[in-house]
Structures are given as C-alpha cells and as structure tokens.
DRENVOPA-359406 format. One line per field, with one value per residue: residue in one letter; z negated, y, x negated of N, C-alpha, C in turn. Coordinates in steps of 0.2 Angstrom, whole numbers. Example, Ala and Ser with C-alpha at 12.3 -4.5 7.8 and 13.67 -1.06 7.14 Angstrom:
REM residues 2
code: c(A / S)
n_z: c(-39 / -35)
n_y: c(-28 / -11)
n_x: c(-66 / -64)
ca_z: c(-39 / -36)
ca_y: c(-22 / -5)
ca_x: c(-62 / -68)
c_z: c(-39 / -39)
c_y: c(-16 / 0)
c_x: c(-66 / -64)
END
This chain:
REM residues 316
code: c(M / V / A / D / R / W / N / I / S / T / E / R / R / R / L / P / G / R / T / E / R / R / G / A / Q / T / G / L / P / A / V / G / A / F / L / F / G / G / L / F / V / T / V / G / V / L / V / M / L / V / G / L / R / V / I / P / V / D / P / Q / G / V / H / A / P / W / W / V / L / T / V / F / G / A / V / F / A / A / A / G / M / F / V / E / G / M / A / L / R / Q / L / R / S / E / Q / R / R / R / E / A / A / R / Q / F / P / N / E / P / A / L / A / D / Y / G / W / D / T / T / G / Y / S / P / P / R / W / S / A / A / I / K / A / L / A / G / A / A / F / L / T / L / F / L / S / I / F / N / Y / W / A / F / F / A / N / A / P / W / P / V / K / A / I / V / V / V / F / D / L / I / L / L / A / V / W / W / E / T / A / R / R / T / G / K / A / F / K / F / G / G / S / R / I / A / F / A / R / F / P / Y / R / R / R / E / P / V / V / V / R / W / L / P / G / E / G / I / A / T / A / R / S / G / T / F / T / L / R / C / V / E / E / W / F / E / H / T / G / S / G / K / N / R / S / A / H / L / V / Q / E / E / L / W / G / A / T / A / H / L / D / R / Q / R / T / F / T / R / G / E / T / L / E / W / R / F / E / P / P / S / G / L / P / A / T / Q / L / S / A / A / K / P / V / F / W / E / F / A / V / K / L / D / L / P / G / L / D / F / E / E / V / Y / L / V / P / V / Y / D / T / R)
n_z: c(-816 / -819 / -810 / -810 / -799 / -780 / -765 / -748 / -734 / -717 / -705 / -695 / -702 / -705 / -715 / -727 / -732 / -731 / -732 / -733 / -723 / -719 / -710 / -701 / -689 / -681 / -670 / -660 / -651 / -663 / -661 / -652 / -663 / -671 / -665 / -662 / -675 / -679 / -671 / -677 / -689 / -687 / -682 / -692 / -701 / -695 / -695 / -708 / -713 / -707 / -714 / -726 / -724 / -720 / -707 / -697 / -690 / -680 / -690 / -687 / -677 / -685 / -692 / -705 / -723 / -728 / -736 / -731 / -719 / -723 / -730 / -719 / -712 / -720 / -721 / -708 / -708 / -717 / -712 / -702 / -709 / -714 / -703 / -699 / -711 / -709 / -695 / -700 / -710 / -700 / -693 / -702 / -706 / -693 / -694 / -705 / -702 / -691 / -697 / -706 / -698 / -692 / -703 / -709 / -698 / -698 / -706 / -703 / -712 / -721 / -711 / -706 / -716 / -730 / -742 / -760 / -765 / -776 / -780 / -780 / -784 / -784 / -781 / -794 / -796 / -784 / -778 / -784 / -782 / -768 / -767 / -775 / -767 / -755 / -760 / -763 / -750 / -744 / -752 / -750 / -736 / -735 / -742 / -733 / -724 / -734 / -737 / -725 / -725 / -736 / -740 / -727 / -722 / -715 / -705 / -713 / -710 / -708 / -721 / -728 / -723 / -727 / -740 / -741 / -737 / -749 / -759 / -756 / -758 / -771 / -774 / -769 / -778 / -790 / -788 / -787 / -800 / -806 / -801 / -806 / -820 / -820 / -816 / -828 / -838 / -834 / -832 / -825 / -814 / -808 / -795 / -795 / -784 / -780 / -770 / -759 / -742 / -742 / -733 / -716 / -715 / -726 / -744 / -754 / -768 / -780 / -795 / -805 / -815 / -827 / -830 / -843 / -853 / -848 / -856 / -858 / -848 / -840 / -830 / -813 / -798 / -788 / -774 / -759 / -743 / -726 / -714 / -700 / -693 / -686 / -676 / -671 / -659 / -653 / -644 / -632 / -623 / -632 / -642 / -645 / -657 / -672 / -681 / -695 / -695 / -703 / -703 / -709 / -707 / -712 / -728 / -746 / -760 / -778 / -791 / -807 / -818 / -831 / -846 / -850 / -858 / -857 / -863 / -869 / -857 / -852 / -838 / -823 / -813 / -797 / -784 / -767 / -751 / -737 / -720 / -706 / -691 / -693 / -691 / -695 / -706 / -700 / -701 / -695 / -682 / -668 / -668 / -683 / -693 / -710 / -725 / -741 / -758 / -768 / -783 / -793 / -807 / -819 / -831 / -848 / -846 / -836 / -821 / -814 / -800 / -788 / -775 / -768 / -758 / -749 / -744 / -730 / -718 / -702 / -701 / -698)
n_y: c(70 / 81 / 87 / 93 / 98 / 99 / 90 / 91 / 81 / 82 / 78 / 65 / 51 / 38 / 25 / 20 / 5 / -4 / -20 / -28 / -34 / -28 / -31 / -43 / -49 / -60 / -56 / -67 / -77 / -87 / -102 / -103 / -98 / -108 / -119 / -115 / -114 / -126 / -133 / -129 / -134 / -148 / -150 / -147 / -156 / -168 / -166 / -165 / -178 / -185 / -180 / -185 / -197 / -205 / -207 / -216 / -212 / -210 / -210 / -204 / -194 / -184 / -169 / -163 / -162 / -172 / -166 / -153 / -155 / -158 / -147 / -138 / -143 / -141 / -125 / -124 / -130 / -123 / -111 / -113 / -116 / -104 / -97 / -105 / -102 / -88 / -90 / -98 / -89 / -80 / -87 / -89 / -77 / -72 / -81 / -77 / -65 / -66 / -73 / -63 / -53 / -57 / -59 / -45 / -36 / -21 / -16 / -12 / -13 / -24 / -34 / -32 / -34 / -44 / -37 / -33 / -27 / -18 / -14 / -13 / -25 / -28 / -43 / -50 / -57 / -59 / -51 / -55 / -68 / -70 / -63 / -72 / -83 / -79 / -75 / -89 / -95 / -87 / -91 / -105 / -104 / -97 / -105 / -114 / -107 / -102 / -115 / -117 / -106 / -106 / -120 / -126 / -122 / -109 / -93 / -79 / -67 / -71 / -77 / -64 / -58 / -67 / -66 / -53 / -55 / -63 / -54 / -48 / -57 / -58 / -45 / -47 / -58 / -50 / -40 / -48 / -54 / -41 / -38 / -49 / -46 / -34 / -40 / -47 / -36 / -26 / -32 / -33 / -20 / -9 / -1 / 6 / 9 / 24 / 24 / 12 / 7 / 22 / 35 / 42 / 59 / 62 / 67 / 57 / 48 / 41 / 29 / 25 / 12 / 9 / -5 / -16 / -12 / 0 / 14 / 28 / 39 / 47 / 56 / 56 / 51 / 51 / 45 / 47 / 41 / 39 / 26 / 18 / 3 / -8 / -20 / -17 / -20 / -24 / -26 / -40 / -56 / -69 / -61 / -53 / -45 / -42 / -30 / -24 / -9 / 4 / 18 / 34 / 44 / 53 / 62 / 64 / 70 / 70 / 77 / 73 / 81 / 82 / 75 / 60 / 52 / 37 / 29 / 13 / 5 / 17 / 28 / 35 / 48 / 52 / 65 / 67 / 76 / 73 / 78 / 81 / 70 / 59 / 41 / 27 / 14 / -2 / -15 / -29 / -26 / -27 / -17 / -12 / -1 / 7 / 13 / 18 / 19 / 25 / 23 / 29 / 29 / 36 / 27 / 22 / 10 / -2 / 6 / 9 / 3 / 3 / -2 / 1 / -5 / 5 / 7 / 15 / 21 / 22 / 29 / 20)
n_x: c(-874 / -886 / -899 / -915 / -922 / -918 / -923 / -922 / -922 / -924 / -931 / -936 / -944 / -956 / -956 / -968 / -975 / -965 / -958 / -946 / -934 / -919 / -909 / -900 / -904 / -916 / -924 / -925 / -914 / -904 / -905 / -916 / -926 / -923 / -929 / -942 / -947 / -944 / -954 / -967 / -965 / -965 / -977 / -985 / -982 / -985 / -999 / -1002 / -998 / -1010 / -1020 / -1018 / -1019 / -1009 / -1005 / -1015 / -1032 / -1047 / -1061 / -1072 / -1069 / -1065 / -1071 / -1071 / -1066 / -1053 / -1043 / -1044 / -1037 / -1025 / -1021 / -1021 / -1010 / -1000 / -1000 / -996 / -983 / -977 / -976 / -967 / -956 / -952 / -949 / -938 / -929 / -927 / -919 / -909 / -903 / -899 / -889 / -878 / -875 / -869 / -859 / -851 / -849 / -840 / -828 / -826 / -822 / -810 / -802 / -802 / -798 / -797 / -807 / -822 / -833 / -832 / -834 / -847 / -856 / -858 / -852 / -851 / -837 / -836 / -848 / -867 / -880 / -896 / -905 / -912 / -924 / -929 / -939 / -950 / -952 / -953 / -966 / -973 / -972 / -977 / -991 / -995 / -995 / -1005 / -1016 / -1018 / -1020 / -1032 / -1040 / -1045 / -1054 / -1063 / -1070 / -1075 / -1084 / -1092 / -1096 / -1099 / -1110 / -1109 / -1112 / -1119 / -1112 / -1099 / -1097 / -1096 / -1085 / -1075 / -1076 / -1072 / -1057 / -1054 / -1054 / -1044 / -1034 / -1034 / -1029 / -1016 / -1011 / -1011 / -1001 / -990 / -990 / -987 / -974 / -967 / -968 / -961 / -948 / -945 / -946 / -935 / -924 / -906 / -902 / -889 / -878 / -862 / -849 / -840 / -831 / -825 / -827 / -839 / -835 / -841 / -847 / -841 / -843 / -855 / -854 / -863 / -865 / -876 / -881 / -893 / -905 / -909 / -923 / -925 / -928 / -935 / -940 / -953 / -952 / -944 / -935 / -921 / -915 / -904 / -903 / -903 / -906 / -915 / -920 / -932 / -942 / -958 / -969 / -985 / -1000 / -1002 / -999 / -1006 / -1011 / -1001 / -990 / -979 / -972 / -963 / -953 / -946 / -938 / -934 / -920 / -913 / -913 / -909 / -915 / -915 / -924 / -930 / -939 / -942 / -945 / -933 / -921 / -913 / -899 / -892 / -880 / -876 / -870 / -876 / -871 / -873 / -870 / -869 / -871 / -871 / -876 / -866 / -865 / -875 / -879 / -867 / -867 / -876 / -879 / -878 / -882 / -892 / -902 / -905 / -895 / -895 / -889 / -896 / -900 / -912 / -922 / -934 / -944 / -955 / -962 / -968 / -980 / -976 / -969 / -953 / -945 / -932 / -921 / -905 / -892 / -880 / -864 / -859 / -849 / -839 / -823 / -808)
ca_z: c(-819 / -816 / -807 / -811 / -792 / -775 / -760 / -743 / -728 / -710 / -699 / -695 / -704 / -707 / -723 / -729 / -736 / -731 / -731 / -734 / -718 / -720 / -704 / -700 / -683 / -680 / -663 / -657 / -652 / -668 / -658 / -651 / -668 / -675 / -660 / -664 / -682 / -680 / -669 / -682 / -695 / -685 / -680 / -698 / -706 / -693 / -698 / -716 / -714 / -705 / -719 / -732 / -722 / -717 / -699 / -695 / -684 / -680 / -695 / -683 / -674 / -691 / -694 / -710 / -728 / -727 / -739 / -726 / -714 / -728 / -732 / -714 / -710 / -725 / -719 / -702 / -710 / -721 / -707 / -698 / -713 / -715 / -696 / -700 / -715 / -705 / -691 / -704 / -712 / -695 / -691 / -708 / -704 / -689 / -695 / -710 / -698 / -687 / -702 / -709 / -692 / -691 / -709 / -710 / -692 / -698 / -709 / -701 / -717 / -722 / -705 / -705 / -722 / -736 / -748 / -766 / -764 / -783 / -782 / -777 / -788 / -782 / -785 / -801 / -795 / -777 / -775 / -788 / -779 / -761 / -768 / -777 / -760 / -750 / -763 / -762 / -744 / -743 / -756 / -745 / -729 / -736 / -745 / -727 / -724 / -740 / -736 / -720 / -726 / -743 / -739 / -721 / -719 / -711 / -705 / -718 / -708 / -710 / -728 / -730 / -720 / -732 / -748 / -741 / -739 / -755 / -763 / -754 / -761 / -779 / -775 / -769 / -785 / -796 / -785 / -788 / -807 / -807 / -799 / -811 / -826 / -818 / -816 / -835 / -842 / -832 / -831 / -818 / -813 / -802 / -794 / -794 / -779 / -781 / -767 / -754 / -741 / -740 / -724 / -715 / -715 / -734 / -750 / -757 / -776 / -783 / -800 / -807 / -822 / -829 / -833 / -850 / -853 / -846 / -861 / -858 / -843 / -840 / -823 / -809 / -792 / -786 / -767 / -753 / -737 / -719 / -712 / -695 / -693 / -680 / -676 / -666 / -655 / -651 / -640 / -627 / -624 / -638 / -647 / -647 / -664 / -672 / -689 / -697 / -696 / -707 / -702 / -713 / -702 / -716 / -735 / -751 / -767 / -785 / -795 / -815 / -819 / -839 / -850 / -850 / -861 / -856 / -869 / -866 / -856 / -849 / -831 / -821 / -807 / -792 / -778 / -761 / -746 / -730 / -714 / -700 / -685 / -694 / -690 / -699 / -707 / -694 / -704 / -691 / -675 / -665 / -672 / -688 / -698 / -716 / -730 / -747 / -764 / -771 / -789 / -796 / -813 / -822 / -837 / -851 / -844 / -829 / -818 / -812 / -793 / -785 / -769 / -767 / -751 / -750 / -737 / -727 / -712 / -699 / -702 / -693)
ca_y: c(71 / 87 / 87 / 99 / 102 / 94 / 91 / 87 / 79 / 82 / 76 / 58 / 49 / 33 / 24 / 17 / 1 / -7 / -27 / -31 / -32 / -28 / -33 / -51 / -52 / -62 / -55 / -72 / -81 / -92 / -108 / -102 / -97 / -114 / -123 / -112 / -115 / -134 / -135 / -128 / -139 / -154 / -151 / -147 / -162 / -172 / -165 / -167 / -186 / -187 / -178 / -189 / -205 / -210 / -209 / -218 / -209 / -212 / -205 / -201 / -188 / -178 / -166 / -158 / -166 / -174 / -161 / -148 / -156 / -158 / -140 / -134 / -145 / -138 / -120 / -124 / -132 / -118 / -104 / -116 / -116 / -97 / -95 / -108 / -99 / -84 / -93 / -100 / -82 / -77 / -91 / -87 / -69 / -72 / -85 / -75 / -59 / -69 / -74 / -58 / -48 / -61 / -58 / -39 / -33 / -14 / -13 / -15 / -14 / -31 / -38 / -31 / -36 / -47 / -33 / -33 / -20 / -13 / -10 / -17 / -27 / -30 / -49 / -47 / -61 / -60 / -49 / -59 / -75 / -68 / -62 / -78 / -88 / -75 / -78 / -96 / -97 / -85 / -95 / -111 / -102 / -94 / -111 / -117 / -103 / -103 / -122 / -117 / -102 / -108 / -127 / -129 / -118 / -104 / -89 / -74 / -61 / -76 / -77 / -58 / -58 / -72 / -63 / -48 / -57 / -66 / -48 / -46 / -62 / -55 / -39 / -50 / -60 / -44 / -37 / -54 / -53 / -35 / -39 / -54 / -42 / -29 / -43 / -48 / -31 / -22 / -34 / -32 / -15 / -10 / 5 / 6 / 12 / 28 / 21 / 7 / 10 / 28 / 37 / 47 / 66 / 64 / 65 / 51 / 48 / 34 / 29 / 21 / 8 / 6 / -11 / -17 / -11 / 7 / 19 / 35 / 42 / 54 / 60 / 52 / 54 / 48 / 47 / 43 / 40 / 35 / 22 / 14 / -2 / -11 / -22 / -14 / -24 / -21 / -31 / -44 / -63 / -71 / -57 / -50 / -46 / -38 / -28 / -21 / -2 / 7 / 25 / 38 / 49 / 60 / 60 / 70 / 67 / 73 / 76 / 73 / 83 / 83 / 68 / 59 / 46 / 33 / 25 / 7 / 6 / 23 / 27 / 41 / 49 / 57 / 66 / 68 / 78 / 71 / 81 / 77 / 67 / 53 / 35 / 23 / 7 / -7 / -21 / -33 / -23 / -29 / -12 / -10 / 5 / 6 / 18 / 15 / 23 / 22 / 26 / 28 / 32 / 36 / 24 / 19 / 4 / -3 / 10 / 6 / 5 / -2 / 0 / -2 / -2 / 9 / 5 / 22 / 18 / 26 / 28 / 17)
ca_x: c(-880 / -889 / -905 / -921 / -924 / -916 / -927 / -919 / -928 / -921 / -934 / -938 / -951 / -958 / -956 / -973 / -975 / -959 / -958 / -940 / -930 / -912 / -904 / -899 / -906 / -922 / -927 / -924 / -908 / -904 / -907 / -923 / -929 / -924 / -933 / -949 / -949 / -945 / -961 / -972 / -963 / -966 / -985 / -987 / -980 / -990 / -1007 / -1002 / -1000 / -1016 / -1025 / -1016 / -1021 / -1003 / -1006 / -1023 / -1035 / -1054 / -1064 / -1078 / -1066 / -1064 / -1075 / -1068 / -1063 / -1046 / -1039 / -1043 / -1031 / -1018 / -1019 / -1020 / -1004 / -996 / -999 / -992 / -976 / -974 / -974 / -963 / -950 / -950 / -945 / -931 / -925 / -924 / -914 / -902 / -900 / -895 / -883 / -873 / -872 / -865 / -853 / -848 / -846 / -833 / -824 / -823 / -818 / -803 / -797 / -801 / -798 / -798 / -812 / -828 / -839 / -833 / -835 / -853 / -861 / -855 / -852 / -847 / -834 / -836 / -855 / -871 / -884 / -901 / -907 / -917 / -931 / -931 / -946 / -956 / -951 / -956 / -972 / -977 / -973 / -983 / -998 / -997 / -997 / -1012 / -1021 / -1018 / -1023 / -1039 / -1044 / -1049 / -1059 / -1069 / -1073 / -1080 / -1089 / -1097 / -1098 / -1101 / -1116 / -1107 / -1118 / -1118 / -1106 / -1093 / -1095 / -1094 / -1078 / -1070 / -1076 / -1065 / -1051 / -1053 / -1053 / -1037 / -1030 / -1034 / -1024 / -1009 / -1009 / -1010 / -995 / -986 / -989 / -983 / -967 / -964 / -966 / -955 / -941 / -944 / -944 / -930 / -917 / -902 / -898 / -884 / -875 / -856 / -846 / -834 / -825 / -827 / -833 / -839 / -835 / -846 / -845 / -839 / -847 / -856 / -855 / -866 / -866 / -881 / -881 / -898 / -904 / -912 / -930 / -926 / -927 / -937 / -944 / -957 / -950 / -941 / -932 / -915 / -915 / -901 / -906 / -901 / -913 / -915 / -924 / -932 / -949 / -963 / -973 / -992 / -1003 / -1000 / -1000 / -1008 / -1012 / -995 / -989 / -973 / -972 / -957 / -953 / -940 / -938 / -928 / -917 / -910 / -913 / -909 / -918 / -913 / -930 / -931 / -946 / -944 / -943 / -926 / -919 / -908 / -894 / -889 / -873 / -876 / -870 / -878 / -866 / -875 / -867 / -874 / -867 / -875 / -873 / -861 / -870 / -879 / -875 / -864 / -871 / -874 / -883 / -878 / -883 / -899 / -907 / -899 / -895 / -893 / -890 / -899 / -900 / -918 / -923 / -941 / -945 / -960 / -961 / -973 / -981 / -973 / -964 / -947 / -943 / -928 / -918 / -899 / -888 / -874 / -859 / -857 / -846 / -835 / -816 / -804)
c_z: c(-816 / -815 / -809 / -804 / -786 / -769 / -754 / -737 / -721 / -704 / -701 / -698 / -706 / -714 / -724 / -733 / -737 / -729 / -730 / -728 / -720 / -716 / -704 / -694 / -683 / -674 / -659 / -657 / -658 / -666 / -656 / -658 / -672 / -670 / -662 / -670 / -683 / -676 / -673 / -688 / -693 / -684 / -687 / -702 / -703 / -695 / -706 / -717 / -711 / -711 / -726 / -729 / -721 / -711 / -699 / -689 / -686 / -684 / -691 / -679 / -679 / -694 / -700 / -716 / -726 / -730 / -736 / -721 / -717 / -729 / -724 / -711 / -715 / -724 / -713 / -704 / -713 / -717 / -703 / -702 / -714 / -708 / -697 / -705 / -712 / -700 / -695 / -707 / -707 / -693 / -697 / -709 / -699 / -689 / -700 / -706 / -694 / -690 / -704 / -703 / -692 / -698 / -710 / -704 / -692 / -704 / -707 / -706 / -719 / -717 / -703 / -710 / -727 / -743 / -754 / -767 / -771 / -783 / -779 / -782 / -784 / -784 / -789 / -799 / -788 / -776 / -779 / -785 / -773 / -763 / -771 / -770 / -756 / -753 / -763 / -755 / -742 / -745 / -752 / -739 / -730 / -739 / -738 / -725 / -728 / -738 / -731 / -722 / -731 / -742 / -733 / -718 / -713 / -710 / -710 / -715 / -708 / -716 / -730 / -727 / -725 / -738 / -747 / -742 / -745 / -760 / -763 / -758 / -768 / -780 / -775 / -775 / -791 / -794 / -788 / -796 / -810 / -806 / -805 / -818 / -825 / -819 / -824 / -839 / -840 / -831 / -824 / -819 / -808 / -801 / -793 / -789 / -781 / -777 / -763 / -747 / -742 / -734 / -723 / -715 / -722 / -739 / -753 / -765 / -778 / -790 / -802 / -813 / -823 / -832 / -841 / -849 / -851 / -852 / -860 / -852 / -842 / -834 / -819 / -803 / -790 / -780 / -763 / -747 / -732 / -716 / -705 / -695 / -686 / -681 / -670 / -665 / -652 / -649 / -635 / -627 / -631 / -643 / -648 / -654 / -666 / -680 / -689 / -697 / -699 / -706 / -705 / -708 / -706 / -724 / -740 / -757 / -773 / -789 / -803 / -815 / -827 / -841 / -851 / -854 / -859 / -861 / -864 / -865 / -853 / -842 / -829 / -814 / -803 / -786 / -773 / -755 / -740 / -724 / -708 / -694 / -686 / -693 / -696 / -701 / -702 / -697 / -699 / -685 / -673 / -668 / -677 / -691 / -705 / -720 / -737 / -751 / -767 / -777 / -791 / -802 / -816 / -830 / -841 / -848 / -837 / -827 / -814 / -804 / -791 / -779 / -769 / -761 / -753 / -744 / -735 / -720 / -708 / -701 / -697 / -695)
c_y: c(76 / 87 / 94 / 102 / 96 / 95 / 88 / 87 / 77 / 79 / 68 / 55 / 42 / 31 / 19 / 11 / -5 / -15 / -30 / -30 / -34 / -30 / -40 / -54 / -53 / -59 / -60 / -74 / -87 / -99 / -108 / -100 / -105 / -119 / -121 / -115 / -123 / -136 / -135 / -134 / -147 / -155 / -150 / -153 / -168 / -172 / -167 / -175 / -188 / -186 / -183 / -197 / -209 / -211 / -211 / -214 / -211 / -207 / -201 / -194 / -182 / -176 / -161 / -163 / -167 / -170 / -155 / -148 / -156 / -150 / -136 / -136 / -142 / -129 / -120 / -125 / -128 / -111 / -107 / -115 / -109 / -95 / -99 / -105 / -92 / -84 / -95 / -94 / -79 / -79 / -89 / -81 / -70 / -76 / -81 / -68 / -60 / -70 / -67 / -52 / -51 / -59 / -51 / -35 / -25 / -12 / -16 / -15 / -21 / -35 / -37 / -34 / -40 / -42 / -35 / -26 / -16 / -11 / -14 / -18 / -30 / -37 / -47 / -51 / -61 / -57 / -52 / -65 / -74 / -66 / -68 / -83 / -85 / -77 / -83 / -98 / -93 / -89 / -102 / -110 / -100 / -100 / -115 / -113 / -102 / -109 / -120 / -111 / -104 / -115 / -130 / -125 / -113 / -98 / -83 / -69 / -66 / -76 / -70 / -56 / -61 / -68 / -57 / -50 / -60 / -59 / -46 / -49 / -59 / -50 / -41 / -54 / -55 / -41 / -43 / -54 / -46 / -35 / -43 / -51 / -37 / -34 / -45 / -42 / -27 / -25 / -33 / -23 / -15 / -3 / 3 / 11 / 17 / 26 / 16 / 6 / 17 / 30 / 43 / 54 / 67 / 64 / 59 / 50 / 40 / 34 / 23 / 18 / 5 / -1 / -10 / -15 / -4 / 11 / 26 / 35 / 48 / 59 / 54 / 54 / 48 / 50 / 43 / 44 / 36 / 32 / 19 / 10 / -6 / -15 / -19 / -18 / -21 / -28 / -36 / -51 / -66 / -67 / -52 / -51 / -41 / -35 / -23 / -13 / 0 / 16 / 29 / 43 / 55 / 57 / 66 / 66 / 72 / 72 / 77 / 76 / 83 / 76 / 67 / 52 / 44 / 28 / 18 / 8 / 13 / 24 / 35 / 43 / 54 / 58 / 70 / 71 / 77 / 76 / 77 / 74 / 61 / 46 / 33 / 17 / 3 / -12 / -26 / -32 / -27 / -23 / -10 / -3 / 4 / 13 / 16 / 22 / 21 / 26 / 24 / 32 / 31 / 34 / 23 / 11 / 3 / 2 / 6 / 9 / 1 / 3 / -3 / 0 / 0 / 8 / 13 / 19 / 22 / 23 / 25 / 19)
c_x: c(-884 / -897 / -910 / -922 / -920 / -922 / -922 / -924 / -923 / -924 / -935 / -945 / -951 / -958 / -962 / -972 / -969 / -960 / -953 / -937 / -922 / -907 / -904 / -902 / -914 / -927 / -926 / -916 / -909 / -906 / -914 / -927 / -929 / -930 / -941 / -952 / -950 / -952 / -966 / -972 / -966 / -974 / -988 / -987 / -985 / -996 / -1008 / -1003 / -1006 / -1021 / -1023 / -1016 / -1015 / -1003 / -1014 / -1026 / -1043 / -1057 / -1069 / -1076 / -1064 / -1069 / -1075 / -1066 / -1056 / -1042 / -1038 / -1038 / -1025 / -1016 / -1017 / -1012 / -998 / -994 / -994 / -984 / -972 / -971 / -967 / -956 / -948 / -948 / -938 / -926 / -923 / -918 / -908 / -899 / -896 / -888 / -877 / -871 / -868 / -858 / -848 / -843 / -840 / -827 / -820 / -820 / -811 / -798 / -797 / -802 / -799 / -802 / -819 / -833 / -838 / -835 / -844 / -858 / -856 / -856 / -848 / -843 / -834 / -843 / -860 / -877 / -890 / -904 / -913 / -924 / -934 / -938 / -952 / -956 / -954 / -963 / -976 / -977 / -978 / -991 / -1000 / -999 / -1003 / -1017 / -1023 / -1022 / -1030 / -1043 / -1049 / -1055 / -1065 / -1072 / -1078 / -1086 / -1094 / -1098 / -1099 / -1105 / -1113 / -1111 / -1115 / -1112 / -1099 / -1092 / -1093 / -1087 / -1073 / -1071 / -1070 / -1059 / -1049 / -1052 / -1046 / -1033 / -1029 / -1029 / -1017 / -1007 / -1008 / -1003 / -990 / -985 / -986 / -976 / -964 / -963 / -961 / -948 / -940 / -941 / -938 / -923 / -913 / -900 / -894 / -881 / -867 / -853 / -841 / -829 / -829 / -823 / -832 / -838 / -840 / -842 / -840 / -843 / -849 / -858 / -857 / -867 / -870 / -882 / -888 / -898 / -909 / -920 / -931 / -924 / -928 / -942 / -947 / -954 / -946 / -937 / -926 / -914 / -908 / -902 / -903 / -907 / -912 / -921 / -926 / -940 / -952 / -967 / -980 / -995 / -1000 / -1002 / -1001 / -1009 / -1007 / -992 / -983 / -973 / -966 / -957 / -947 / -942 / -932 / -926 / -914 / -911 / -913 / -911 / -918 / -920 / -928 / -938 / -948 / -941 / -936 / -926 / -913 / -905 / -892 / -881 / -871 / -875 / -871 / -875 / -871 / -870 / -870 / -868 / -871 / -871 / -870 / -868 / -875 / -875 / -872 / -869 / -870 / -879 / -883 / -879 / -891 / -904 / -902 / -901 / -892 / -893 / -891 / -901 / -907 / -920 / -930 / -941 / -952 / -961 / -967 / -975 / -979 / -968 / -958 / -946 / -937 / -923 / -911 / -895 / -882 / -871 / -857 / -854 / -842 / -827 / -812 / -796)
END
C-alpha cells in the first residue's frame, strides 16, 4: 500500500483517552486483589440483603428508602467483582505463562502472551460490552445521589453538582450506543503477521484485512507504535488514586489524504522500519511494553478506529 505521506514520531508522548489496560498485572499480588475484591463483594451483598429485607434490621435506624440500600450494596458488590475479575485475569496469565515457558523455552513471545501466531483479531463486542457495563454501573451509582438531591431536600449546590454528573452520564450512554453501532456496522477486522514473531531491528510488515462495513474512506491513518504502560498514583491516604498511563516511545504513521475504496476480501500491506534501541514487547512485565498497529478511517456516518497488538520480540 502506498501512503500519501508519512509522519515519524521519535519523542515520548502520552496517548490521551486510553482506558484499556494491555498488561496482565493489577498492581497488587493476585491473592491480595482477590481478598480486597472479596471484601467489597461481601459488604455489598450484606447491604443488598438488608435493602431486600432478607436480613432484618430496625427500620428506625434506616434513613433512606430500602431500594437505596439495595442499589448501594449492588454498587459495592459490582466494584468488588471488577477487582476479582482483574485478579482472575492475572492468575490465568501467570498460569499460562508458566506453562508456555515450559513448552516453548526458546520462544519468549509465547511465554509472554497468548498469541495467535497467524495474526491478531480484536474482540468485536468487547468495547461495547465494557461501555455498557460502565454506563450501567454509573447509572446505579448516580441514582443514589439523584435521590438525595431531588427527593431528600438537598441544598441547591448539591442539585447543581448532580445535574452536571447526570449530563456526564448521558454522554457515557451516547458513547455506549456509538460503540455498539460500530460493532454492528464494521464486523471483525484483523491483521495478519508476515512472520511470528517480528524481531527487533528488523522491518515490521503488517497486513490489514478490513472488516465488513468498510467501503469508502475519505481519509485515514495507519500507525505502528511502541508503547509503555503504567499506573500513575496521585494523592495520599484515602485520597490516593491511580489512573492508567500509556506513553508512545516511537511511532510511524502512514496517511491517506485522498478518498480510498476498499474491496471485500482485500488485504492492505504496510511496511515499517523501526529504529534500533526500542524495547521489545513485555506484556507480562510489571511495567508492560507493547507494540500496536492503530487504524483510523474517516467514513460516512460512524468512523472506524481499531487497535491491534503486534508481537515484536528479541531474538534468542
């Protein structure tokens, strides 16, 4: 495939809007994450049972409708289940890595990640399902504050703040609908590996296979980049929080500036030549590094955006 122009990025820069964690580590030992999540689930279930009147309590001590207690417990339990899921993912990753290291002692790629050696297909519905789960969780969470603001005589500043968060919730549901529409429209796209794995200091040839629903693009970009990932912590004590950071170490982008029509079953091949000195893929490390191939297309209606993992490893 011939690009209209190329752009090379050699300086580190943070990638905005990243929410999908690529590494397998949770930042806590798996057992600790299970215990932490289990505590939230236990408290949440107990509060739900109180709200459902399964566990009897003195009604005089309850200063909110029973449904508020039920929802509050559900929010706690859902948060705990999310942490449990992260811990389970880490345990499975560690188990798979040990087994792969035993079976393939001379191939670090297979020990690092559960690769399909022929190519990479992003989960078609993953983004939509995650968005739906997040929107549902936020709806439950904000229902408690909406009750407090509009049915419990809260002062007007509280009402104003809740309205702002309700508007954010509407934006979250809009994004959920957009992601669901993309999953329906575009089907499953894929990249095929020219070799497995790619080796550092060698060209990376990526073959992109468009999914259904991608016909004519007004413009587009195809980017190969090396990314480092970690969690950045801010605050202290009860105010301590962590957010995901993904930082590009190097990137090369092929631009299509003119209209391009894709035919069904077509394969677009892109060749990249990364410089020496970049780190290899380490998805199982405490501070993961990964290579990705990102495609963005300006299409009529919904635009297409997808990211594919690329196995770039050291030679043994």
